[in-house]
Phi, psi and omega in degrees: 000325181294324178296321179294320178296320178295320179295316179295319177299317178295319178298318178297316179298317179296318179296317179297316178298321178297317178295319178297316179299312181299319180296315181294321177295319180293335178284341181269005178287130181284170181296336179276003175093353179265147180285137175280127179282154178303323180295316179295323178296316179296317179300316181297318178295321177299318178297316179297321177294321176299317179299318178295322178295319178294318179298319178295321177295324176299318179298316179296314181299318181295321179294326182275330189239358181060025175201165176268157185233167176285174177301317179297320178298317182296318181289313184293332179279346182089004178290338182212146178244055179281125184275335179216161185265031178179180180209129173048045178094335176290144173239146183255142180222135180248128175246127182235155170223185183298326185234014179203168174215161175213126178251127183242135172255112181270126182277154181276082185296337179290327178266328181232079180302139179085005179287171188245135170278150177231154178215155176220148176228197184296348176282348180067025177254116177281130181225150174288141179233156179289000000 
């Protein structure tokens, strides 16, 4: 009788784990109906972290130079140590004015249709952009 109780307990645990797994997978479905792969999710988070690093470098550069700078300016001044101007197909672009900046990560729609562009400005809030 004890073996049957252990088996039923194990079966309940497996069923609960299955429901949790299914729920988590359904939560990763993108708005276009396709499932986000773990690799694409990691890449997207990496891009967002890069944008925050570039925005922080803009703040440092502005404090030192009283203006915002291009990606080349940020790297050459030592405010940022970015080794490449993109990640996993995304490319980064910096737009500056006298009192603001905006860093945009352009997604590779030709390789990943339906992907999302991201942008950050002096508010340090990464947002999806069209």
